[in-house]
C-alpha positions in Angstrom: 25.5 -40.0 10.8 23.4 -37.0 12.2 19.7 -36.4 11.4 18.8 -33.8 8.8 16.3 -32.5 11.5 19.3 -31.0 13.3 20.0 -28.4 10.4 16.2 -27.5 10.0 14.8 -24.5 11.8 12.5 -25.5 14.7 8.8 -25.2 14.5 6.9 -23.0 14.2 8.5 -20.7 11.7 7.8 -19.0 8.4 9.1 -20.6 5.2 11.9 -18.9 3.2 10.4 -16.8 0.5 7.3 -15.7 2.6 6.7 -12.1 1.5 4.1 -11.2 4.1 4.7 -9.0 7.3 6.5 -10.5 10.1 6.4 -8.3 13.3 9.8 -7.3 14.3 11.7 -9.0 11.4 13.4 -5.9 10.1 15.1 -5.2 13.5 16.9 -8.4 13.7 19.6 -10.1 11.7 22.4 -12.6 11.8 20.4 -15.8 11.5 18.5 -17.8 8.8 15.0 -16.7 7.9 13.4 -19.9 9.6 15.4 -19.7 12.8 14.9 -15.8 13.2 11.1 -16.0 12.5 10.8 -19.0 15.1 12.6 -16.8 17.7 10.2 -13.9 16.8 7.3 -16.2 17.6 8.2 -16.5 21.2 9.7 -13.0 21.8 7.4 -11.3 24.4 8.8 -7.9 23.7 7.1 -7.8 20.2 3.4 -6.8 20.0 1.4 -9.2 17.8 -2.2 -10.1 17.0 -3.8 -13.2 18.7 -4.4 -14.7 15.2 -1.5 -15.7 12.9 -3.2 -14.5 9.7 -5.2 -11.2 9.9 -7.3 -11.9 6.8 -10.2 -14.3 7.0 -9.4 -16.8 4.3 -12.6 -18.6 4.6 -14.7 -15.8 3.3 -13.5 -15.2 -0.3 -16.4 -12.9 -1.4 -17.6 -10.3 0.8 -21.4 -10.0 0.2 -21.4 -6.5 1.6 -19.9 -4.9 -1.5 -22.1 -6.4 -4.2 -25.4 -8.2 -4.5 -26.0 -11.6 -5.9 -27.6 -10.1 -9.1 -24.5 -8.3 -9.7 -22.3 -11.4 -9.4 -24.7 -13.2 -11.7 -24.4 -10.5 -14.3 -20.6 -11.0 -14.3 -20.8 -14.8 -14.5 -23.3 -14.6 -17.5 -20.8 -13.1 -19.4 -19.7 -16.5 -20.5 -23.1 -16.8 -22.5 -22.3 -13.7 -24.6 -18.7 -12.7 -24.2 -15.3 -14.1 -23.2 -15.2 -16.2 -19.9 -11.9 -14.6 -18.8 -13.4 -12.2 -16.3 -15.5 -13.9 -13.7 -16.0 -13.7 -9.9 -13.3 -16.3 -9.3 -10.2 -14.5 -10.2 -7.3 -15.8 -7.9 -5.2 -13.2 -6.1 -2.0 -12.7 -7.8 -3.6 -12.6 -11.2 -1.3 -10.3 -13.2 -3.6 -9.7 -16.3 -5.8 -6.7 -17.0 -9.0 -6.4 -14.9 -11.5 -3.6 -16.2 -11.8 -0.7 -13.8 -9.5 -2.3 -11.2 -7.1 0.5 -11.1 -9.7 3.0 -9.8 -10.3 0.9 -6.6 -8.2 0.3 -3.6 -8.7 -0.6 0.1 -10.1 -4.1 -0.2 -9.0 -7.5 -0.9 -7.9 -8.4 -4.4 -11.0 -10.4 -5.2 -13.4 -7.9 -3.9 -11.8 -4.9 -5.8 -11.6 -7.0 -9.0 -15.2 -8.0 -8.7 -16.3 -4.4 -8.0 -14.3 -3.2 -11.0 -15.9 -5.9 -13.3 -19.3 -5.1 -11.9 -18.7 -1.4 -12.9 -17.5 -2.6 -16.2 -20.7 -4.6 -16.9 -22.9 -1.7 -16.0 -21.0 0.6 -18.5 -21.3 -2.0 -21.4 -25.1 -2.8 -20.6 -25.7 1.0 -20.7 -24.1 1.5 -24.0 -26.6 1.9 -27.0 -24.1 1.8 -29.7 -25.0 -0.7 -32.7 -21.9 -2.7 -31.9 -22.7 -3.2 -28.2 -26.4 -3.9 -29.1 -25.1 -6.5 -31.6 -22.9 -8.1 -28.8 -25.7 -8.2 -26.2 -27.8 -10.1 -28.6 -25.2 -12.6 -29.3 -26.0 -16.2 -28.4 -24.5 -19.7 -29.2 -27.3 -20.4 -31.5 -26.6 -17.2 -33.4 -22.9 -18.3 -33.4 -23.7 -21.5 -35.3 -25.8 -19.5 -37.9 -22.8 -17.3 -38.5 -20.7 -20.5 -39.2 -23.3 -21.8 -41.7 -23.3 -18.6 -43.9 -19.4 -18.5 -44.1 -18.7 -18.9 -47.8 -15.1 -19.2 -47.6 -13.4 -22.5 -48.3 -10.1 -23.9 -47.2 -7.4 -23.8 -48.4 -8.0 -20.2 -49.7 -7.6 -19.5 -53.4 -5.6 -16.7 -54.7 -7.5 -13.9 -56.1 -5.9 -13.3 -59.6 -8.1 -10.5 -60.6 -7.2 -8.7 -57.3 -3.5 -9.2 -57.7 -3.6 -7.9 -61.2 -5.6 -4.9 -60.1 -3.1 -4.1 -57.3 -0.1 -4.3 -59.7 -1.9 -2.0 -62.3 -2.7 0.7 -59.8 0.4 0.6 -57.3 3.2 -1.2 -58.6 4.6 1.5 -60.8 4.6 4.0 -57.8 6.5 1.5 -55.5 10.2 2.4 -55.1 12.4 -0.3 -56.5 15.2 -1.5 -54.0 18.7 -0.7 -55.1 20.8 -3.5 -56.4 24.0 -2.2 -54.9 24.7 -1.4 -51.2 24.3 2.3 -50.2 27.9 2.6 -49.9 28.6 2.6 -53.7 25.3 4.3 -55.0 25.7 7.5 -56.8 25.2 10.9 -55.0 21.6 12.0 -55.0 20.0 8.5 -55.0 17.2 8.5 -52.4 18.4 4.9 -51.2 21.8 6.3 -50.2 21.3 6.1 -46.6 20.9 3.9 -43.5 17.9 3.3 -41.3 17.9 4.2 -37.7 19.4 1.3 -35.7 21.9 0.2 -38.3 25.0 -1.0 -36.4 27.5 -1.3 -39.2 30.3 1.1 -39.9 29.4 4.3 -42.0 32.4 6.2 -43.2 32.7 9.9 -42.1 29.7 9.6 -39.8 31.8 10.5 -36.9 32.2 14.0 -38.3 28.5 14.6 -38.8 26.2 16.0 -36.2 23.4 18.4 -35.8 20.8 16.3 -37.4 19.1 12.9 -37.1 20.8 9.7 -38.0 19.4 9.0 -41.4 20.3 12.5 -43.0 23.6 12.2 -41.3 24.3 8.9 -43.0 23.3 10.4 -46.4 25.9 13.2 -46.0 28.5 10.9 -44.7 28.1 8.6 -47.8 28.1 11.5 -50.2 31.4 12.6 -48.8 32.6 9.0 -48.9 31.7 8.7 -52.5 33.4 12.0 -53.4 36.6 10.8 -51.6 36.5 7.5 -53.5 36.2 9.2 -56.8 39.0 11.6 -56.1 41.2 8.7 -55.1 40.3 6.8 -58.3 41.4 9.8 -60.3 44.7 10.3 -58.5 45.6 6.6 -58.8 45.5 6.8 -62.7 
């Protein structure tokens, strides 16, 4: 029985699924990805860099773009706000990063940190009451908030509030019809179908020039007239 090594591409090669740039790859075809990239490694006609990976993976944060004080201001958000945005966002993060869409030309971590730095500066410069209250927030203050909470669980139904709502609004609420819109009398405001209804509406095929709901109303009115006429003729 043969060894499985005979069907594997020789080393070195790129793994299948690698989405990075491979010099000369788009000009060759007819082989598997691993075998083709292996041959490209030793093809002297292709110009390539002396290092296999152009980006320096050892230096995650570039200190030339932001100061340690700015990085600390981002990491301190955990004390007052959500810890979702820090300086350790992994490349490939698909969530929203503040101010990131306005930056380009650097690695993801650098642009993400720069965007959050600008976002923190904008927040700290805001003088509205809501921002001032958020900036003065602390864990100790959070405990005090929990102590003054007067609600109990399970919540009790506010009988007086329900009664007041019924007195003010219940008479004005439209009552749903007991019959389907097909057999309601003409002139009934419920004799229509909402947009998206996928059932059959008689005579709707011959209605045009207006939106769906008014068209169903006209079509059902014609259907009711035809039904009444048919009943009279059958007597």
